[in-house]
C-alpha positions as CSV (number, residue, x, y, z in Angstrom):
1,M,-20.7,-19.4,-28.9
2,Q,-18.5,-16.4,-28.7
3,R,-16.5,-16.0,-25.5
4,E,-17.7,-13.1,-23.3
5,Q,-15.3,-10.2,-23.3
6,R,-13.5,-9.6,-20.0
7,D,-11.9,-6.5,-18.5
8,P,-8.1,-6.7,-19.1
9,M,-6.1,-7.8,-16.1
10,R,-2.5,-7.1,-15.0
11,L,-0.9,-10.4,-14.1
12,L,2.5,-11.4,-12.6
13,I,3.8,-14.8,-13.6
14,I,6.5,-16.1,-11.3
15,E,7.9,-19.2,-13.1
16,D,11.5,-20.4,-13.6
17,D,10.7,-22.5,-16.6
18,K,11.4,-19.9,-19.3
19,E,9.8,-21.8,-22.1
20,A,6.6,-22.4,-20.1
21,A,6.5,-18.8,-18.9
22,A,7.0,-17.5,-22.4
23,Y,4.1,-19.6,-23.6
24,L,1.9,-18.6,-20.7
25,C,2.6,-14.8,-21.0
26,K,2.1,-14.9,-24.8
27,A,-1.3,-16.7,-24.4
28,L,-2.4,-14.3,-21.7
29,R,-1.5,-11.3,-23.8
30,E,-3.3,-12.7,-26.8
31,A,-6.3,-13.0,-24.5
32,G,-6.1,-9.3,-23.9
33,H,-4.3,-9.1,-20.6
34,V,-1.0,-7.6,-19.4
35,A,1.5,-10.2,-18.2
36,D,4.8,-9.5,-16.5
37,H,7.3,-12.3,-15.7
38,A,9.8,-13.1,-13.0
39,D,12.0,-16.2,-13.3
40,D,13.1,-16.6,-9.7
41,G,11.6,-16.2,-6.2
42,E,13.5,-13.2,-5.1
43,T,12.7,-11.1,-8.2
44,G,9.1,-12.3,-8.1
45,A,8.7,-11.4,-4.4
46,A,10.1,-7.9,-5.1
47,M,7.7,-7.4,-8.0
48,A,4.7,-8.7,-6.1
49,I,5.4,-6.5,-3.1
50,E,5.8,-3.5,-5.5
51,G,2.1,-4.2,-6.2
52,G,-0.3,-3.2,-8.9
53,Y,-1.3,-6.7,-10.0
54,D,-4.8,-8.1,-10.2
55,V,-3.7,-11.7,-9.9
56,L,-0.4,-13.5,-9.2
57,V,0.4,-16.9,-10.9
58,V,3.1,-18.5,-8.7
59,D,5.1,-21.6,-9.4
60,R,5.6,-23.4,-6.1
61,M,9.2,-24.6,-6.6
62,L,11.5,-21.7,-7.6
63,P,15.2,-20.9,-7.4
64,K,16.4,-18.5,-4.7
65,R,13.0,-18.5,-2.9
66,D,10.0,-20.9,-3.0
67,G,6.6,-19.7,-4.1
68,L,4.7,-20.4,-0.9
69,S,7.1,-18.2,1.1
70,I,6.3,-15.3,-1.3
71,I,2.6,-15.7,-0.7
72,E,3.1,-16.0,3.0
73,E,5.0,-12.8,3.1
74,L,2.4,-10.9,1.1
75,R,-0.3,-12.1,3.5
76,R,1.8,-10.9,6.5
77,R,1.9,-7.5,4.8
78,N,-1.9,-7.5,4.5
79,D,-1.6,-7.8,0.8
80,E,-4.6,-9.8,-0.4
81,T,-3.7,-9.9,-4.1
82,P,-5.2,-13.2,-5.3
83,A,-2.6,-15.9,-6.0
84,L,-2.9,-19.0,-8.1
85,I,-0.3,-21.6,-7.2
86,L,1.1,-23.8,-10.0
87,S,2.9,-27.0,-9.1
88,A,3.9,-30.4,-10.3
89,L,3.0,-31.5,-6.7
90,G,-0.7,-32.2,-7.1
91,Q,-1.6,-34.5,-4.2
92,V,-4.3,-33.5,-1.7
93,D,-1.7,-32.7,1.0
94,D,0.2,-30.5,-1.4
95,R,-2.9,-28.6,-2.4
96,V,-3.9,-28.1,1.3
97,T,-0.5,-26.8,2.2
98,G,-0.6,-24.3,-0.7
99,L,-4.0,-23.0,0.3
100,R,-3.1,-22.8,4.0
101,S,-0.1,-20.8,3.0
102,G,-2.3,-18.1,1.7
103,G,-2.9,-19.2,-1.9
104,D,-6.4,-18.6,-3.3
105,D,-6.3,-21.5,-5.8
106,Y,-4.1,-24.4,-6.8
107,L,-3.5,-25.9,-10.2
108,A,-1.4,-29.0,-10.8
109,K,1.0,-29.3,-13.8
110,P,0.5,-30.1,-16.6
111,Y,-2.6,-27.8,-17.0
112,A,-4.8,-26.6,-19.9
113,F,-4.4,-22.9,-20.6
114,T,-8.2,-22.5,-20.8
115,E,-8.6,-23.8,-17.3
116,L,-5.9,-21.6,-16.0
117,L,-7.4,-18.5,-17.7
118,A,-10.9,-19.3,-16.3
119,R,-9.4,-19.7,-12.7
120,V,-7.5,-16.4,-13.0
121,E,-10.6,-14.6,-14.2
122,A,-12.6,-16.0,-11.4
123,L,-10.0,-14.8,-8.8
124,A,-10.1,-11.3,-10.4
125,R,-13.9,-11.2,-10.3
126,R,-13.8,-12.3,-6.6
127,R,-11.5,-9.4,-5.8
128,R,-13.2,-6.9,-8.0
129,P,-16.9,-7.7,-8.1
130,G,-17.8,-4.4,-9.8
131,E,-16.3,-2.8,-12.9
132,A,-12.6,-2.6,-12.7
133,E,-11.2,0.9,-12.5
134,T,-8.0,0.9,-14.5
135,V,-7.5,4.6,-15.2
136,Y,-7.4,7.3,-12.5
137,R,-7.8,11.0,-13.4
138,V,-7.3,14.1,-11.3
139,G,-7.6,17.3,-13.3
140,D,-5.4,16.9,-16.4
141,L,-3.3,14.2,-14.7
142,E,-4.1,10.6,-15.8
143,L,-2.7,7.3,-14.6
144,D,-3.2,4.1,-16.5
145,R,-2.7,1.0,-14.3
146,L,-2.6,-1.5,-17.1
147,G,-0.4,0.5,-19.5
148,H,1.7,1.6,-16.5
149,T,1.8,5.1,-17.9
150,V,1.2,8.6,-16.5
151,T,0.4,11.8,-18.5
152,R,-0.4,15.3,-17.6
153,A,-2.0,17.6,-20.1
154,G,-1.2,15.0,-22.7
155,Q,2.5,15.0,-21.8
156,S,4.2,11.7,-20.7
157,V,5.5,11.7,-17.1
158,P,8.1,9.0,-16.6
159,L,8.1,7.6,-13.1
160,Q,10.1,5.0,-11.3
161,P,8.1,1.9,-10.0
162,R,7.9,3.2,-6.4
163,E,6.8,6.7,-7.6
164,F,4.1,5.1,-9.8
165,R,2.9,3.1,-6.9
166,L,2.8,6.2,-4.7
167,L,0.9,8.2,-7.2
168,E,-1.5,5.4,-7.9
169,Y,-2.3,5.2,-4.1
170,L,-2.8,9.0,-3.9
171,M,-5.0,9.1,-7.0
172,K,-7.0,6.2,-5.8
173,N,-7.8,8.3,-2.7
174,A,-8.0,11.6,-4.5
175,G,-9.5,14.4,-2.4
176,Q,-8.8,12.6,0.8
177,V,-5.9,13.1,3.3
178,V,-3.5,10.2,3.1
179,T,-1.3,9.9,6.2
180,R,2.3,8.9,6.4
181,T,1.4,5.6,8.1
182,M,-1.1,4.8,5.3
183,L,1.6,5.4,2.7
184,L,4.2,3.3,4.6
185,E,1.7,0.4,5.0
186,N,0.2,0.5,1.5
187,V,3.1,1.7,-0.7
188,W,6.2,0.5,1.1
189,D,4.5,-2.3,3.1
190,Y,6.7,-1.3,6.0
191,H,5.6,-1.1,9.7
192,F,8.2,1.2,11.2
193,D,8.6,4.8,12.5
194,P,6.5,7.0,10.4
195,Q,8.9,9.8,11.1
196,T,11.4,8.3,8.5
197,N,12.1,10.7,5.7
198,V,11.7,8.1,2.9
199,I,8.2,9.5,2.2
200,D,9.4,13.1,2.1
201,V,12.0,12.2,-0.4
202,H,9.6,10.4,-2.7
203,I,6.9,13.0,-2.4
204,S,9.4,15.7,-3.3
205,R,10.5,13.8,-6.4
206,L,6.9,13.0,-7.4
207,R,5.8,16.6,-7.0
208,G,8.7,17.7,-9.2
209,K,7.6,15.4,-11.9
210,I,3.8,16.0,-11.9
211,D,3.6,19.6,-10.8
212,K,6.8,21.4,-12.0
213,G,6.1,23.6,-15.1
214,F,2.3,23.5,-14.6
215,E,0.2,26.4,-13.3
216,T,-2.0,24.3,-11.1
217,P,-0.4,22.2,-8.4
218,L,-2.1,18.8,-7.7
219,L,0.0,17.3,-4.9
220,H,-0.5,19.1,-1.6
221,T,1.0,18.7,1.8
222,V,-1.6,18.9,4.6
223,R,0.4,20.1,7.5
224,G,0.4,17.8,10.5
225,A,-1.8,15.3,8.7
226,G,-0.3,14.0,5.5
227,Y,-0.7,14.5,1.8
228,M,-3.6,14.9,-0.7
229,I,-3.9,14.9,-4.4
230,R,-6.7,17.1,-5.8
231,D,-7.5,19.5,-8.5
232,S,-7.2,22.8,-6.7
233,A,-8.4,24.7,-9.8
234,R,-12.0,23.3,-9.3
């Protein structure tokens, strides 16, 4: 029987065994998904915090930082991205520790790829019960989450990772005012003084990239409230 076609997922594999990671990423891509890789805990944590992933696959024992601490930090930041823990530690107590640290599933090594894929797909379905929205559009601006690309009027708009995350959040909430606090908590994951100018700097850079040279501005400042992205030509 032919396997049911699934929506493509964007996955982060945090695994220090480069051979195992290369095999897993290759298999996931052949299954139609996007797979990024980090080979140590610090890099993996930074990429996970940057966001944009449907599911994380996290090795428990990593150099520089262990996998459970990565998941614990994400949960403290109210980031509920599903996480599948991989580990050679497969006893009941090990699995319980992993799940209590914020993991959503636990798979002991060695594992069968078909089982890992089924578990990852189940986690993605649990988080996104409806049809996954992978492309956002506002006017002639288009953001592709899976391809990690942005175009306006068919022209490529190169963005830095934080700018992409900022634009993604704004487009996800298109037509609505997004406050500075909302941006700090959902794009930077910081909980500090919303008067910091880090947002102003990034908004200015983003506006210069998506609006400069175009007749219709899309990114608007709502004085005293925050920011909004909308098609003002409509």
